[in-house]
C-alpha positions in Angstrom: 28.4 49.3 92.1 28.7 52.8 90.7 26.9 51.8 87.5 23.9 50.5 89.5 23.5 53.9 91.2 23.7 55.7 87.9 21.3 53.3 86.2 18.8 53.8 89.0 19.0 57.6 88.7 18.5 57.4 85.0 15.4 55.2 85.4 14.0 57.5 88.0 14.6 60.5 85.8 12.8 58.8 83.0 9.8 58.0 85.2 9.8 61.5 86.8 10.0 63.3 83.5 7.5 60.9 81.9 9.5 60.3 78.9 12.6 61.3 76.9 11.8 65.0 76.3 14.8 66.3 78.2 17.1 63.4 77.4 20.0 63.7 75.0 20.0 61.2 72.2 22.9 59.3 73.6 21.1 59.1 77.0 18.1 57.4 75.3 20.4 54.7 73.9 22.2 54.4 77.2 19.0 53.7 79.0 17.7 51.4 76.3 20.9 49.3 76.4 20.4 48.6 80.1 18.1 45.8 79.0 20.8 43.9 77.2 24.1 45.0 78.8 24.1 44.1 82.5 27.6 44.7 83.7 29.1 47.5 81.5 28.9 51.2 81.4 26.6 51.8 78.4 27.3 55.6 78.2 30.5 55.3 76.0 28.7 52.7 73.8 25.8 55.1 73.3 28.3 57.9 72.3 30.0 55.6 69.8 26.6 54.7 68.2 25.7 58.3 67.8 29.1 59.2 66.4 28.8 56.4 63.8 25.2 56.9 62.8 24.5 60.5 63.5 21.3 60.2 65.6 19.0 57.6 67.1 17.1 57.2 63.9 20.3 56.2 62.1 21.1 53.8 64.9 17.6 52.2 64.9 17.6 51.8 61.1 21.1 50.5 60.8 21.9 47.0 59.6 22.1 44.7 62.7 25.3 43.2 61.3 26.9 46.6 61.1 25.8 47.4 64.6 27.9 44.4 65.8 31.0 46.3 64.8 30.5 48.8 67.6 32.5 47.8 70.7 30.1 46.5 73.3 27.2 45.7 71.0 26.4 42.0 70.9 23.6 40.2 69.1 21.0 40.9 71.7 21.7 44.6 71.7 21.8 44.8 67.9 18.4 42.9 67.8 16.9 45.2 70.4 18.0 48.4 68.5 16.8 47.1 65.2 13.4 46.2 66.8 12.6 49.7 67.8 11.2 51.1 64.4 9.1 48.0 64.0 7.7 48.4 67.6 7.0 52.1 66.8 5.1 51.2 63.6 3.1 48.5 65.4 2.3 50.8 68.2 1.1 53.6 65.8 -0.9 51.2 63.7 -2.6 49.8 66.9 -3.6 53.3 67.8 -5.4 53.7 64.5 -8.6 51.8 65.0 -9.4 49.3 62.3 -12.5 51.2 61.4 -10.9 54.7 61.5 -12.5 57.0 59.0 -10.0 58.6 56.5 -12.3 61.4 55.6 -9.6 64.0 54.8 -6.3 64.0 53.0 -4.5 64.9 56.2 -5.8 61.8 57.9 -5.0 59.6 55.0 -1.6 61.1 54.8 -0.9 60.5 58.5 -2.2 56.9 58.2 0.1 56.3 55.3 3.1 57.8 57.1 2.6 55.3 60.0 2.8 52.4 57.5 6.4 53.2 56.6 8.0 54.1 60.0 11.5 52.6 59.9 11.2 51.3 56.4 14.4 51.9 54.4 13.2 50.1 51.3 10.4 51.0 49.0 7.0 49.3 49.6 3.6 49.7 47.9 0.4 49.4 50.0 -3.3 49.4 49.3 -5.8 50.7 51.9 -9.4 49.4 51.3 -12.2 51.6 52.6 -16.0 51.4 52.7 -18.5 54.0 51.4 -17.9 56.1 54.5 -14.1 55.9 54.0 -13.6 53.7 57.1 -10.6 51.4 56.8 -11.6 47.9 56.1 -8.2 46.4 55.4 -4.7 47.4 54.4 -2.1 45.3 52.9 1.4 45.5 51.3 1.1 44.7 47.6 4.8 44.5 47.0 8.2 45.2 48.4 10.2 47.0 45.8 9.4 49.6 43.2 6.0 50.6 42.1 6.9 49.4 38.6 6.2 45.8 39.8 2.6 46.5 40.8 0.8 46.8 37.4 1.9 43.3 36.6 -0.6 42.0 39.2 -3.9 43.8 38.5 -5.9 40.6 38.9 -4.5 40.0 42.4 -5.4 43.6 43.3 -8.9 43.3 41.9 -9.5 40.0 43.7 -8.3 41.5 47.0 -10.6 44.5 46.6 -13.6 42.2 45.8 -12.8 39.9 48.8 -12.7 42.9 51.2 -15.9 44.4 49.6 -14.2 47.8 49.4 -16.0 50.7 47.9 -12.9 52.9 47.5 -9.1 52.4 47.5 -6.2 54.5 48.6 -2.7 53.5 47.4 0.4 54.5 49.3 4.1 54.0 48.7 7.3 55.4 50.1 10.4 57.1 48.7 13.0 56.3 51.4 15.3 59.2 51.6 14.0 60.5 48.3 11.8 63.2 46.8 8.1 63.3 47.5 7.3 64.1 43.9 5.8 61.2 41.9 8.0 59.9 39.0 6.6 59.2 35.6 6.6 55.5 36.5 4.5 56.3 39.6 2.0 58.2 37.4 1.8 55.5 34.8 1.3 52.7 37.3 -1.4 54.6 39.1 -3.3 55.2 35.9 -3.1 51.5 35.1 -4.4 50.5 38.5 -7.2 53.1 38.3 -8.3 51.6 35.0 -8.3 48.0 36.4 -10.4 49.0 39.4 -12.8 51.2 37.3 -13.8 47.9 35.6 -15.4 46.7 38.9 -16.7 50.2 39.8 -14.2 50.8 42.6 -12.9 54.3 42.9 -9.2 55.2 43.7 -9.5 58.1 46.1 -5.8 58.9 46.3 -2.3 57.7 45.8 -0.1 59.0 48.7 3.7 59.1 48.5 5.6 59.1 51.8 9.1 60.3 52.6 10.0 60.5 56.2 7.3 62.4 58.1 5.9 64.1 55.0 3.5 63.0 52.4 2.3 64.0 48.9 -1.2 63.5 47.7 -1.6 62.8 44.0 -5.3 63.6 44.3 -4.8 67.0 45.8 -2.3 67.8 43.1 -4.9 66.9 40.4 -3.0 63.8 39.2 -5.8 61.3 39.5 
């Protein structure tokens, strides 16, 4: 079939070029959809997805139920497309060794950015580190606004004690929003600092992430 020859050429091109550097965004989707659409030309489907969502990031972050409205996209294809940001996040987190040392703001910022790949809702995370600032453990404290966090200082203190952390870095995201901390962000951070000071644990930083950028409250003198 004509499609089979085209698919073979696309796959060989990917392997020869060692990635998507010279692929148009619709071509990336076209190739990806080969896995779930066996007997249909995926090129027009890929174009329709880009037209609807603007770019591949918009496609990957779209509601799977909305993706089903695109002609040619079934449940398996919608599931695959929605899976990509989560795979990217898992891949990036796996690259960061469990005992990586977050010795600089830049390293801590990049680590935090990886926590929120593909997240289109606000989350608040705590990164526990030892005296050498090696990551011991990281966990999501809440899904939602930072305003919810100060209600659970006992839970946070218990987690820090259980992990035997010497220091803590907080991180939360502003999906599609400003990097600047709100007054609520500042108030919640100060409440958490006070709770952890009672057990002699230092809050090194509170990092706010938006997209591929971060803001360090410590570097800006807010801690």
